N, C-alpha and C positions, 0 to 999 in steps of 0.2 A: 547334269541333271541332279546328281547327288549334293552338288553345292546349292542348287535352287532348293532342294527340299529341306537340307540343313538350315539355311536361313530363314525358311518360312517356318520351320521349328523353333529355332530360336527367338523370333518375334511373335510367338503364338500365346505367350504369358505377360500378365500384367503385375504379379507381385514379384518384388525383387529378388527374394530368394530362389523363387522357382526359375527365374530368369537365369540368374547365374549358375544354379544346378543343371539347368538343361543345358547351358552353354558350355559346360566342361564335358557334359558326357557326350553332346553332338561331336565335341572337337576331336574327342578320342575316337568316336566312330568313324568319323570323317578321314582321319590320318592313320588309323590303327594303333595308335598309341596305347598302352596299357595303363598309363597314369595321366591325368590331367588335373590342374589347378587353376584357379585365378585368385590371386592377393589383390583386393582393393586397398588402395592407399589413402591415408588421413592427410591433412594439411601439411604435414612435415615431412611427408615421404615413406613413413613407416607402415606396414601392412595393418589395415584396420579390420578387415574382414577375409577370411579364408574360406573359399569353398572348392572341394575336390571330389573325385572319382577314382576308384580303381584300387583303393587302399584294401587290404583285408580287414574283414568284420571285427570290430574290437581292437583293431592296432591302432586306428586313427584316434581314440580316447586318450591313449598313452603317450601320443607324441605332442610336442609344444607346437603352437602355431609359428609359422616361420614368420621372421621380423622382416624379410626383403632386403636382406644384406647378401654378401657374398656374389654368387654367380648370378643370382635373381637381379641384382642391382646393375649388372652389366648388360642387360637388355636395352637397346637403344631405344630413344622415346620416339622415333619415327622409322625404324626398322625393325627387323627380326634378328634373333641370335640362334644358329645352328651349330651344336656341337656333336661330334661323334663320341666323345666320352668327356663328359662334364666335369670327372674327377681330375683331369689333367688341367683343367683351366687355372690360371693363376689365383684366381679369387675363391676356388672352391675351399671351404673350411671343414670339410668332414660332415656326414651325416650322424643325427643323434643316434643313441642306441635303439636298436629295435627297428630302424628305418631300413627299408627293403632297398637294395643295391640299384643304383640307375646309373646309366651311362649314356646312350643317345638322348639328345635334349632339343627342344624347339621352344624358344621364347619370343613372344609376340606382344607389343603393348596394345591396350585397349582405350583409345582416346575420345573423348568427348569434349568439344567445342576448343580444340587446340590445348586441351590439357590430359595429362595420362590419368585416367581413371582408375586403371588397373593393370596386371601383367599376367598374361596366360601363359602357363607352363605346361609343356606337354614332354612325355619321358618314355624310355622305354619301348622304341618301335625297331621290329626287327629288320635289320638292313639299314637302319637309321632315317633319318627325316632328309626330305629333299627340298629344292627351290619350289617344285610343284606344291608340295604340302605347305610351305610356308605362303604361297601366294593364296592357297585355299583358306588358309587360318587367317589370313588378313582380310579375306572378303568377310568372313565369318565374324572376325572382331568387330569390323564397320556395322554389320548388322546387329549384333550383340549391343554396341554403343546405342543405335537407334532404341533397342528394346528397353536398355537402361534408363534412356531418357523419357520413353514412354511410361516406364514404370516409376520413375520420380514424379512425374506430371501425375499420374494417377495417386501416388502416395500424397502428394501435396495436396491435391483435391481432397481426400479423405481425411487428412490432417486438419486441414482447414475447416471442414464440417464438423469433426469433434471439437475442435476449438471453440467455434461460434455455439455449439451447443451447451457446452461448459459457460461460455459467455453469457449466454441467454439464462442458463441456470442461476448463476451468480447475481445478475442484474435483479431477476425476479425476486429471489431471496432478500436483497438489500433493499429492494423498494416496498417490501411488506414489512411486518412488524420485526423482523430479524435484529437483535442486538448487533451494535457495530462490532464487538468483540467475536461475537459468534460467526457475524460476515467474513471478517479477517481471516477467522480459521478456515471457514469454507473455502475462501479464495486460495489459501494456501494448499489445502488438501486436493481440491478439484483440479487445480492447474499443475500440481505435481503430477497427479494420475494422466491427464491428458498429454502432458508433455514427456511422459515415461521417464520422469527423472527421480531419483532416488530420495532427494530431500527438496524441499522449497522452503525458504525463509522470506519474511517481510520486515523490510527496515523501516522503522517509523521515526518521527522526532522524539527526542529523551529530553532530558534538563538541559537548558541553556541551549548551547550551538549543538549538542550532540545528537547523532541519529544512532538509534540502538535496534537490534534485532528483537523485536516484539513476539513475533510467533514464527514457529517452525512445524514443519509437517514431514514425515519420514521416520526412518530409524538408521542409526541414532542420531536424537536431536537435542539430547537434554543438556549438552554443554555449549549449545548455540546460542539459547535464549537468553538475553541480556548482554551479549557482546556490544561494545561500543565500537562503530566503525571508525577507521582511522580517516581522519579529515582530507588526505589526500589520496585515498583509495579509488577503488573504481566505483563502488557505490555512490560516492560523492561526485565523482565526474558524471555518471548516467545521470543523477539527479539535475547536476548543474546544467549539462547539455540537452536534457530532454529527450534523448535518443539512447536506444540500448545497445548492448554490445555481446558479442560471443568470445569466450576464452576456449582455446582448445584444450588445454589441460592445467590444473593447478600444478600437477607434479612437475611440468616444465616450466612452470612460472619463474621468472628471475627474481622476483621478490614476492613474497608471502607475508603481507601484514595482519592476516589473521590467520594463524596456525592452524587452528582447527579445520580450515578448508584445505589444508595438506593431503587430508585422506581422500579427497574427490579429484575427479578428472575434467571432463569437460562441464562448462557452467554457461548461464545464461542470464544476463541482467537485463530487466525492463522497468523502466520508471513509470510509477502512479502519478500521472499529471492530469489535473482537471482545471479548466480555463487558465491555462499557462502556469498554474501554480503546482510545484513539485510537492507531492504528499508523502511520498515513500517509494523504495524499490523493491522489485520482487526478485530473487535471485534462486533460479533453480541450477541444482547440482547433480552431476551423474558420477557413478563409480568410475575408477580408474580405467576399466577396460570397456566402457560402455562407447557407444558411437558419438561423435561430435554433434552439437545441435546445428541445424541448417539456417541458413538465411531465410529459408520460408517460415520456419519455426520462431524465428526473431520477429519477423514482421508481423506473424499473427499474435505472438505474445504482446507487442509492443500495442496493438489494437486492444486487445483483450483487457490488458492493464490500464489503457487509458478508459474503456468503459467501466470497469471496476472502479477507477478511481472517481469518476462522475457519479456513479451509483453509491458509493461509499459518501461522497461530499452531500449529496442529496439524502442519505439515510442520517448522516450526523445531523443536519439541518432540521430533519424532521423530528429527530428525537429530541434536539435542542427546542423546538417550537413546541412539542408536546410537554416537555419538562417546563418550559415558561408558562405554558397554559395552566398546567396543574398548580405552579407556583403562585401564578396570578389569581387563581380561582380561590386557594387556600388563604391568600394575602386577602382578597374580597372578603370572604368568610370571617377572618380574623377582625377586618376592620369593623364589619357590619356587628360583631359581637361586642366589639370595644365602643364602638359610636353609638349603637342603638340598644343594645341590650343591657350593657352597663348603667348607660344614662337612665335609662327606664327603671332600673332597680335604685339607682340613686333618687329619683323623683318619688318611688315608692317608699323609700327608706325615709325622705323627709316628711312625706305625708304621715307616715306610722310615729315618727318622732314627735311631729307637731300634734297628732291625737294623743300620743300619750301624756304630753304637757298639758293638754287640756282636759284629761280625764279627772274627775272628782278623786281628791285625796283619798277618800276612804274606799274608793272602789279598786282595792289592791288586785283582785283577780283580773280586771281588765287591764291593768298596768302590766301585771305579767304575762298575759297572751300578747299586748302590743311589745314587750320586751323581746320576746321569744321570737316574733315575727321580724323585728329588727336584727336579732342575731341570724336569723335565715336568711335575710337580704345580704348581710355581710358575708355569709359563707358562699351564697350565690355568687357574689361578685369575686371573692377570691377563686372559686371554680373556673369561673368564665374567663379570668386573668391567665389561669394555668391552662386552660383549653387554647385561649390565643396564643401562648407562648410554645405549645406543644405543635400548632399548626405551621409554625414557623421551623422551616427546614434548619439543621443543625448550623450550617454555615452561615445562615441569615441571622444567626444570633452572636456571630463574631463581630468584632470593631469595624465599623464601616470602612477604615482604610484598608484592613485586612481583607474585607469582601472585594473592594476596588482592585487591591493588587492581584486577587486570584482572578477577576475578570480579563485583567489585561494579558495575564499569563494564559488563559484560556484561549483568547484570542489569537494567539500565535498561530494555532493551526488554521484557522481560516486566513488569516493575513500573510503567513510564511515568514513572519518575522514578529517581534515583541514590541508593542507600541509603549511609549514613556508615561509615566504617570508622574505630575507634578500636583503638588497640595500647597496651597496658599491659604494660611490660616493665622492671621495676626492677632495679638494680645488685643483683647476686647478694651482693655483699659488705656494701655499704652500705644497700641498700633505698631508694636515692634512684632517682626515674625517670630512666630513661636518656635521654640526648639524643636528640632525633629524628634527627639525622644519622648516630647509630651503631647506633641500634635495629635496624635489618636485619640489620647484621652480627651483633650479639649474639644476635638470635634464631636466625639460621641455626648459629650456632656452639653452641647449646644444643638444638636439634631436628634429629634426623637426617631423612635423606631419605623413610623410609619413614612416619614420623610425620607429616612435611610433607604428604604425599600424602593421609592421613587427614583432615588439618586443612582442606586444601583442598575435599575430598570434601565434609565436614561442612557448610562454608560454602556449598558449590553447592548442595546439598539443602534447606539452611534457607532461603537464596534463592528456590529453586524452589517451595519451599511456600508462602512467602509470596505469590509472584506467582500461583499456581494458586488458593488459598483464602482469602487473608486479606483481599482488597480494602483493603489499607492505604493511609494517606495518608504514612506514613513506615516505615522500616525502618532499624536499626541492628545493625551487626556489631562485635564486641568480641574481640579476641584478648588473653588476660592471661596472664602467667607469674610463676612465683614460684620458690622454690628446686628443687622438687621437681615441681610438676605445671603442666600448660598448660591452659588452658580457651577455651572458644569459646562465645560467646551471640551468638543471632540473635534480635532482640527488634522486633516490629512493634506498630502500634496499629490493627489490623484488627477482624474480627469475633470472634476468638477461635478456640477449640478446638471443632469441631464433635463433640456427643457420640455421633452416629451412626457416627462414623469408628472403628470398634472396632480396626482393624489398619491398618497401612500397611508396604509392603515397604522404602520408602525410609527410614522410622524405623526400623524393625527392623534394616536395615543399618547404621544410626548406632549402635544399640546394640551390635551385633557389634563394631564398629571400636573403642569405647570400651573392651569388656572385652578386647578384645587386647591393649591398653597398659595393662591394670590400672586404667582408669578408669570413668566412669559417662556415663550418658544421661537427661535428663528433659526432657519438652515440658508446660509448664503455663502458667496465667494469670498474669501478672504482677501482685503484691499491691496496685500503686498505680493501674491502670487497665486498661482492657479490653485486648484482643489476645492474643498469645501470645509465649512465652519459651522459647526452644531453649536448653538448656544441656548442654554436653558437656564433659568432662575426661579426662585422660590424664597418666599418670607420665612424667616425663622419662627418657631413658636417656642414657648416655653417648655421645656423637657419636664414631664411629670416625674416627680419623685417616687 
């Protein structure tokens, strides 16, 4: 009857700390032992958590946690260990200073799914422990194993709920007007908190083929931001394979390619993957004495990371669209001012000039008024031109080749690789290919600002289209000039044109841009391989000096 009551008592709790504490107390009461403790083991077999009862108040804080070696390690994995005097055991290594004396000893394994979850130790029973005690404790240990499993399931459910709440918070924030950098900082902060990690870092693409820690949350993290991840390290493996990993402890790692990680213990790597594209890696780090991450936490972290990556991609696309709309509107205003307002002022100036010429020579006052009006027209033209120039973003005043290089560099994030840029601009007189050092100047001399804006827009749309739909392994951008026309080609080796896509506002826009310059636009499959080929042409105009 006592055993039944003890079993019911052990299985009556759901919180793991309560389960373990109640287990050792009931075990001591059931056997009459003065001391009882359980050592929960980690993956390496060392004691991860130690729960005990019977120690005098104040003494427990002064003693170090046992490591599970010595006599404790002699407890069989499928049987019990009874000793009349544990100090005579060959593996006994002595008690630490201040530890109370112990002699009689009973040790029993606590097994869950054929694995040793921990070891229960009982000590100091008057008259010693008996096989009957061992049998009772083995029954109690089996009940405790069930209680631990229930506690783990309960904890896993609560953990999943907390993670899902954080995932929803992150997604909501990123789908609103949150800046991408603020969103990434939010991801690092909230995932660190929900995972009970001491530090969280986010690895993102850097220059060239480098991947760099761009965001870090926790304390201290000042020396982590800016670290270039080793090409053959765990982060790159996770990124390449698209699956996360758990590391039991950096302190026990055979190789440590990022020395700053040496101060941490358990870690978890989760890839940021959206539409099959690796966008980065989230790394969660706990201090050396903290418990290891569980498989349940890894599974949830991978799911939240995928969710965050998709939201991040949508947020980047939205911000890029908003920026493109703003740039387009500013460009439209600039074109209207240049094409309409300035032309109207020119016409007014011509009329004023003609009126001044026709005025009577003796009417000096009228000539002076008309001269002042002409000066005002000239000033207005200069001011409008200054306004048009100021409406252009700083990078749009850069040389066209530099702007195209910037576009292909920015496209690396969406494509997962850097597209190539090929410039073909033969000399207008000889037809000989222009030297690379002078090709940028020659292009700017032959292409006016308005046409240059459209060329950049065409390349941007072509690269965005390849990133969204092509699933390509390579993309090539070509800019070609001859004596009368300029052409742009964006070619990929992806899945080709989807016949279900009957229309696209982006492609319609490219056609309109081509027609405005007396050119043409086409999107087709290359004749010699799969994928798609965007071709856009325009007539060259005399560049205004």
